[in-house]
Structures are given as C-alpha cells and as structure tokens.
C-alpha positions in Angstrom: -45.4 20.8 -68.3 -47.3 22.6 -71.0 -47.3 23.7 -74.6 -45.1 26.8 -75.0 -46.7 30.2 -75.6 -45.3 33.1 -77.6 -44.7 34.8 -74.3 -42.2 32.1 -73.3 -39.9 32.8 -76.3 -37.4 35.1 -74.7 -37.0 32.8 -71.7 -36.6 29.8 -74.0 -33.8 31.6 -75.9 -32.0 32.4 -72.6 -32.4 28.8 -71.4 -30.9 27.5 -74.6 -28.0 30.0 -74.4 -27.4 29.1 -70.8 -26.8 25.4 -71.6 -23.6 26.3 -73.4 -23.9 23.1 -75.5 -26.8 23.7 -77.7 -26.7 25.7 -81.0 -28.7 28.9 -80.5 -31.0 29.4 -83.4 -32.6 32.7 -84.5 -35.2 34.4 -82.3 -37.6 34.1 -85.2 -37.3 30.3 -85.2 -38.1 30.1 -81.5 -41.2 32.2 -82.1 -42.2 29.8 -84.8 -41.7 26.9 -82.4 -44.0 28.5 -79.8 -46.6 29.4 -82.4 -46.6 27.0 -85.3 -45.0 23.9 -83.7 -46.2 24.2 -80.1 -48.0 20.8 -80.3 -44.5 19.2 -80.6 -42.7 21.4 -78.0 -43.1 21.5 -74.3 -42.0 23.8 -71.5 -41.6 23.2 -67.8 -42.3 26.1 -65.5 -41.3 26.7 -61.9 -44.6 28.1 -60.8 -43.1 29.5 -57.6 -40.8 31.7 -59.7 -43.0 31.9 -62.8 -39.9 30.9 -64.8 -39.3 28.5 -67.7 -36.9 25.9 -66.4 -37.1 23.3 -69.2 -37.8 23.3 -72.9 -38.0 20.6 -75.6 -38.6 21.4 -79.2 -39.7 18.9 -81.9 -41.7 18.3 -85.0 -43.3 15.5 -87.0 -41.0 14.3 -89.8 -43.0 14.6 -93.0 -44.2 11.3 -94.5 -42.9 9.3 -91.5 -44.5 8.1 -88.3 -41.7 9.8 -86.3 -41.4 12.6 -83.9 -38.1 14.4 -84.2 -36.8 16.0 -81.0 -34.6 19.0 -81.9 -33.5 20.7 -78.7 -33.6 19.7 -75.0 -32.7 22.4 -72.5 -33.0 22.2 -68.7 -32.0 25.0 -66.3 -28.8 23.8 -64.4 -30.6 24.1 -61.0 -33.2 21.5 -62.1 -30.9 18.9 -63.9 -30.8 15.3 -62.6 -34.5 15.3 -61.8 -35.7 13.5 -65.0 -37.3 16.6 -66.3 -35.9 16.3 -69.9 -37.2 12.7 -70.1 -40.6 13.8 -68.7 -40.9 16.7 -71.2 -40.1 14.4 -74.2 -42.6 11.8 -73.1 -45.2 14.5 -72.5 -45.0 15.5 -76.2 -45.0 11.8 -77.4 -48.2 11.1 -75.4 -50.2 14.0 -76.9 -53.0 13.3 -79.2 -51.2 15.2 -82.0 -48.6 12.4 -81.8 -51.1 9.5 -81.8 -49.7 7.9 -84.9 -46.0 8.1 -84.1 -44.0 4.8 -83.6 -40.6 6.4 -83.4 -38.8 9.2 -81.7 -35.7 10.5 -83.5 -33.0 12.9 -82.5 -29.4 13.9 -83.2 -26.9 14.3 -80.4 -23.3 15.3 -80.6 -21.1 12.5 -79.2 -19.7 14.7 -76.5 -23.2 15.4 -75.1 -23.3 12.2 -73.0 -26.0 13.5 -70.6 -28.4 14.0 -73.5 -27.6 10.5 -74.9 -28.5 9.1 -71.4 -31.8 11.0 -71.5 -32.8 9.3 -74.7 -31.6 5.9 -73.5 -34.0 6.5 -70.5 -36.8 7.4 -72.8 -36.3 4.2 -74.8 -36.3 2.2 -71.5 -39.5 4.0 -70.4 -41.1 3.1 -73.7 -39.9 -0.5 -73.4 -38.1 -0.4 -76.7 -34.6 -0.1 -78.1 -32.5 2.9 -79.2 -30.4 2.6 -82.4 -27.6 4.9 -83.5 -26.9 5.6 -87.2 -24.8 8.0 -89.3 -26.6 11.2 -90.2 -24.5 14.4 -90.4 -20.7 14.5 -90.4 -18.4 17.2 -89.2 -17.5 18.0 -92.8 -21.2 18.8 -93.6 -21.1 21.9 -91.3 -19.6 25.2 -92.3 -18.3 25.9 -88.8 -16.5 23.6 -86.4 -19.1 21.1 -85.3 -19.1 17.5 -84.1 -20.7 14.7 -86.1 -24.5 14.5 -85.4 -25.5 10.8 -85.4 -29.2 10.0 -85.5 -30.7 8.1 -82.6 -33.9 6.3 -83.3 -36.1 5.1 -80.4 -38.7 2.5 -81.4 -40.8 1.1 -82.5 -43.5 1.6 -79.9 -47.2 2.2 -79.6 -48.4 4.4 -76.8 -51.8 3.6 -75.4 -54.3 6.1 -74.1 -52.8 9.2 -75.8 -54.6 12.4 -74.8 
C-alpha cells in the first residue's frame, strides 16, 4: 500500500468504473489526485500482476482537523479481505495526517458495504461514527441518492510516520 503515482491514473479510473457504484470523475481529477493529493490517497498493488487492486482518495478539509475520504474502490476479486479499511488507516497514519482527529466521508445509503468499512475503521480507532445530513437528492442535477456525512472520531493516533 503506497502513495499513488501519476502512472497509476489509468488503472485507478478503470478500477473506479468497474465498481459500478462510484461516480467516475474526470481523468484530469484523477491525475490531480495522484500528483497534488497523493499524500491523502493510497493504492494497493498486486505485485504478482503489477496491477492496482485498491484505491482510496482523500484530502484534508481546510481549517479543520479532518481527513475527508472521497472514494474507496477495491477490485472485486480482492473484496472481503479488509483492504479498504487498511488503505484508509494507512492514509490516516501518515505524518501528513498527524494533526487529524476525525475522518469524514459521504456514503449513499444503498452502499451498505462502504458503510460497514467505515464502521470497522471507527472500531479499529476505538471511537464512534456519527451520521448527519449533508447533501440531499434535490441538490444534485442528475438522479442521485442523498449523501449523508459520516464522521469518525475524535481520535488521536500515536506514532504516526
């Protein structure tokens, strides 16, 4: 599990598309994530196949001590192994996140597997997860479910590297 490189971008886009549940953003955005926001993103690579099998994107919320996790994608052949949770925690434990006390994300209500991942992250961090209103279906131009905010914390990680 490593910070993404520009060379991973095409594979990341394919991985996101293959989930069939995540919104696919512009190619340019994924390049920015692998270049400008790589400290808050993580990829898992199957070294035997030299293939990206997991991706988590995030960023620090300005003027908050919070890491926002934007997208979590895991290749279908590698689901159920705790990979998504490990990728999220890998980011949270980086030195670039040394001052965070919260992890935030939005998850569509129908994406129960993603909700379970974040519940497991909260458990691993020995803290609670709280759901609150954030974006409503009417806020979106195209058909889209509500996007409630999930907040994990507060917590303080020791020994961040």
